[in-house]
N, C-alpha and C positions, 0 to 999 in steps of 0.2 A: 372102638376107635375106627374111623373110616380108613380105607386103603391109602389115601394120599398122606394122611398123618403118619400112618405106619411106615411108609416109605421115607418120609422126612426124618422120623425118629431113628430109623435104621441107618440112614446116611449120616446123621449126627453122631451115632454111636461109633460108626466106622471111622469117621474123621477124628473123633476123640482118641480112639485106639491108635490110629496112625501117628497122631501127635505124640502120644505117650511113647510109642516105639522110637520115634525120631529122637526124643530127648535122651533115651537110654542107649541108643545105638552108638558104638564107638565112633568118634570123629575121625575123619581121614587124617592120618598122621602127617604133621607138618614136615615140609622138606627140611632135612638136616644139612648143615654146612659141614663140609669136610675140610679139615685143616691138617697139613702135613708138618710135623715137627721132627727135627733131627736131634739125636742125643747120643752121648757116649756113657759108658757105665761108671760114672763118677757120682759121688755123694752130692755134689753141688746141683745135680739135676733132680734132687729129691722132690721138690714141689710139683714137678710135672708128673712124676710117677704117682704121687699121692692124689693129685687132681684127677688122674685117669682112673685109678682103682677105687676111689671113694665116690665117683660119679659126678664130680663137680663140672666136668666138661659136658657130660651127657645132660645134666640139668639145664645147661644153657643152650641145648639144641645143637650141640657140636659132635661130629664124628671125628675125633682126633686120631690121626695115624702117627704113632711113635716109631720113627725110623732109626734103627741103631746103625751108627757109623763108627769106624775105627779112628778117624781123625776129623775133628770138627772144623779145622781150618780150611780143609779142602772143599767144604760145602758152601762157602761164601758165594761163589759164582751161581750155584743152584738157587740161592735165595734171590739174587738180583734178577735171574732169568725166570723166576716164578715156578721153578720145579719143586721148591719147598716154600713154606709160608712163614715158619718161625725158626730162628736160629738162636739158641741159648749158648752163650760162649763167654770165655774169659776175654778181657780186653786185649786187642791186638792192633798193630799198625794198619793192617789191611782195612779195618773199618774206616779210618780217616782218609786213607788214600782213595778208596772207592767212592766215598761220599763226596770228597772234595772235587772229584773228577766228574760228578754228575750222576753217579750210580744211585738208583733209587732203593735205598735201605736206610733204616733209622733205628736208633736205640729207643725202646719204648718202656722199659722197666729195669729195675735192678735185680740182680740174682745172688750176689754174695759180697761180703765185705770183711775186713779184718776187725773183728770185734775186740776193742780194747778191754782187757781184763777178763776176757773169756778164755776158753780152752784153745789150744794151739791147733788150728786147722791147717796151717802151712808154716814152714820155717826152714832153717838151715840145719842140716844134719852133718856132723863131723865124725871122722873115724875115732872110735873110742880110745884107742891106744895113744892118740895124740893128746887127748885130754888127760888121761891117767898119767902120762909121762911128764906132763907140764909143758910140752912143746907148743901147745895152743891154749891160750887162756884169754886172749883179746884179739880184736880184728887185725891188728898189725902183724900178728903171728902167722897169718895166712899167706903171706907173700911167698910166691913160688909153689904153692900147693896146687894139687890137681883137683879141679872142680868140674862137675858135669851139670849143665843147666841149659835152658832153651832161651836163646837170645831175644825172641819176639814175645815171650810170655811175661806176664806181670811179675813173676818171680825174679826175673833178671833185674828188673827195676829195684825191688827192695833188697836184693842181694848186693847190688852196687851201693845202695844207700848205707848198708851195714859196713861195707868195705871202706867207704868214704870216711866213716867215723874213726877209722884207724889210719887215715892218710893214704889209702890204697884205691885202686880201681880194678876192674876185671882184667885189665891189661897186665897187672902185676901177678896174675895167677896163670896156671896152665889149664886152659879150657879144653876139655876132652869130651867127645860125644859117646855116651854109654846109654843104651836104652834103660829106662828106669827099672824094669825087673832084674836086669843084670847088675845093677848097682849094689844089690845085696851081696853078691859074690865078690864084687870089686872092693867093697869095704873089708871083707874078710881076708882077701889075699893082699891087701895093701896097695892096690893099684888106683884107688880112689880115696881122696882125703875129705872132700866136701861136696855136698849136693843140695840143691833146692828141692823141696818136695811138699806135697799136700796130702791130705787124707784120701784113701786109707794107707798111703805109703808111710806117713809118719809113724803110725802104729806098727806097721809091718817092720820098718827099720828098727824101732825100739824093741820089738819082740825078738828080732834076730840077735840083738845084743852086740853087734860089731860097730854100731854108731850110736851117737847120742845127740839130743837136740842142743844146738849151740845158741840159736836165737830164734824167736818167734816173729813171724811177719807182722803180727799185731803190735809188737813192741817197736819194730822198725818203722812201720807206717801205720799207726793206729787209725782205725775207722776208714782206711782206704778201701774203696769199692773196686773189686776186680772182675765181677761177673755181671752180665747184662742179658736182656732179651732183645732181639732185633726182629723187626718185620721187614719184608720186602714189599714190592709194589702191590701184590695181590691183596694184602690186608691194609696197606696204607691208603690205597685209592679204590681198587675194584670192589673190595668186600670189607669196608671199614666197620660195619656193624658186627660182622663175624669176629673181627679183630678185637672189638670192644668186649664181646662176650668171652673171648679167650682170656683176656687180661683179668676180667672179673673172676673167672674160675681159677686162674693162676693165683690171684691174690687171696682168694678163699683158702686155697691149699697152703699158702705160706703161713697164714694165720693159724690154720689147723695144725700144721707141723710145729710151729713155735709153741702153741698152747698145750699140745699133747705130749711133746717130748718123745723120749725113747720108749714108747709103749710096744708091747708085743706085736700089735697090728702094724705099726709104722716100720718096725724092724723087719717084719715079714715082707712088706711091700718093697722096701729098699733092697732086701736080699734077693727078691725075685728079679729085679731089674739090673742090679749091679753084679749079681753072682757072688757077692761077698758072704763070708761065714757070719752067722748071726752073732756069735760071740765077739767077733772082730767089730761088728757094727755097734755092739754095746760099749766097747772100749774106745772106739774112735770118736774124735771130735766132729760133730756135725756142722755143716755150714751155717754161718750167721747171715740171715736174710731179714731185713727190716719188715715189720708188719705192714708198713704203707707201700712197700715196693718201689719207692721213689728213687730216682737217680741222683746221686751226689755229684753234681757237675764239677766240683773242685777236683775230684779224682780224675775226671777226663782231662782237665787242664794240666794236672801233674804229669799224667802219662804223655800228653802231647809235647810238653816242654822237654821231657826226657827223650822221647822218640825222635824229636827234631835234632837234638844234639848227637844222637846216635845215627843220624842219616837214615832212619827207618821210615820217616814221612818227609814230604817235601815242603809242607806249610802247615800252619796252625789253622784249624777249621773252627769257626764259631760254634759254640755249644748249641745255639738255636737251630743250626743246620743239622747237627748230629742227633739231636734228641727231640722226639715228639712226645711231650708230656701229657697230651690230652687224654690218652687211653688210661693211664694210671690215675690221673686226677679224677676222671669220671668214675672209675671203679671204687676209689676210696670214698667218694661222695655217696655212692649207692650203698656201700657196706656200712658206712657210718650212719646214714639216715635210717637204715633198717635196724641198726643196733639201738638207736635212740627211741624208735617206735616200740621196740620190744622191751 
C-alpha cells in the first residue's frame, strides 16, 4: 500500500473510533426543573411522598423540593408571590377570596374526597360517657355541648350539615378552641364533648378510649371533595411544561398508592414523612383520592354557597376561574394512552 493510501486508511480508522466513542460517551445531563412544594405531616399528602420516594418526579426530569411547614394556610401568599410553586391543601375560603381579587393561583387537581362506603377518614368524635349514659344518641342531643373545630376548614361545613339534621346550628353549641393534641386530655377530663377530626387523629382518639366516632364525614357529605392541588404563576404561566410534568408524576403516584394499598414499602414511606408509628398507619384509614385526579366542581360550589352564608367569602367565583383542568386532562390522556399501548 502506498503512503497516501496508508494515511487515508489511518484517518478513516481514527474517524470510526471517534464516532464510536461519541456514541458511548454519556450525554450531557439535561437541565432539571426545580419545583418547590409545601407539605404538612398528614396522610392526605401521601401521593407526594410516594412520587418523591419512588422516583416519579425524577423520571419526569424534576428536582422537587418538599418543604415541611407547620401550617399550610399561611403559605398561600408564598404561592401567589412565586416563593413556592405547588400548594396541596384542604379547601378554604382564602382560595376564592384571592382568586376573585385577581391573585394568580388556580386549582389544578384533586387530592382527597369523602369516599361513600369506605373507611372513616374524618368524622365527629364524641365523649364516650355521653354515649354510654344515653345523653347523646342523635344530633339534637348536642345542643349546648362543648365542641372544638376550625371554622374555615371543610370539617366545619360537614359538622354543620350534621347539626342541621337535628334542627341545630353551630350557634347552638359552645365552640371552644383546643389544639387537637390537647383534645385527648380534654375528652378524658370532661372539658370537651365533641370534635371534628381526620386521620390519624380518628385512630388516636379511638385508641385512647375516651371518645367514640359519632358520625363519618362520608355519611354526612358523601363523595365531597375536600383536598386540592394549587399552582401559582410560576407553573401556570412561566413554566407550564414543568407543571404538566409534575401533575403527570403526581397522578402516577396516586394510581400507584391506590393499586398497592398498605404494603410495607408504602407504610415505610408514609412513616418517614409523617413521623407516624407503622402500626398506627396500618390501622388508620388512608385518604381516598380518585385515580383520575380530577376536580369535582360540585364540591367547590357547595363550599362557596356555605362560605358565602358564613361571610367567609364576599362573592361566588365561577368554577372556570378557579380551576385549570388542562394539566390533569393531559396527564390522564398520556397515562391512558400508554396503558392501551401496553
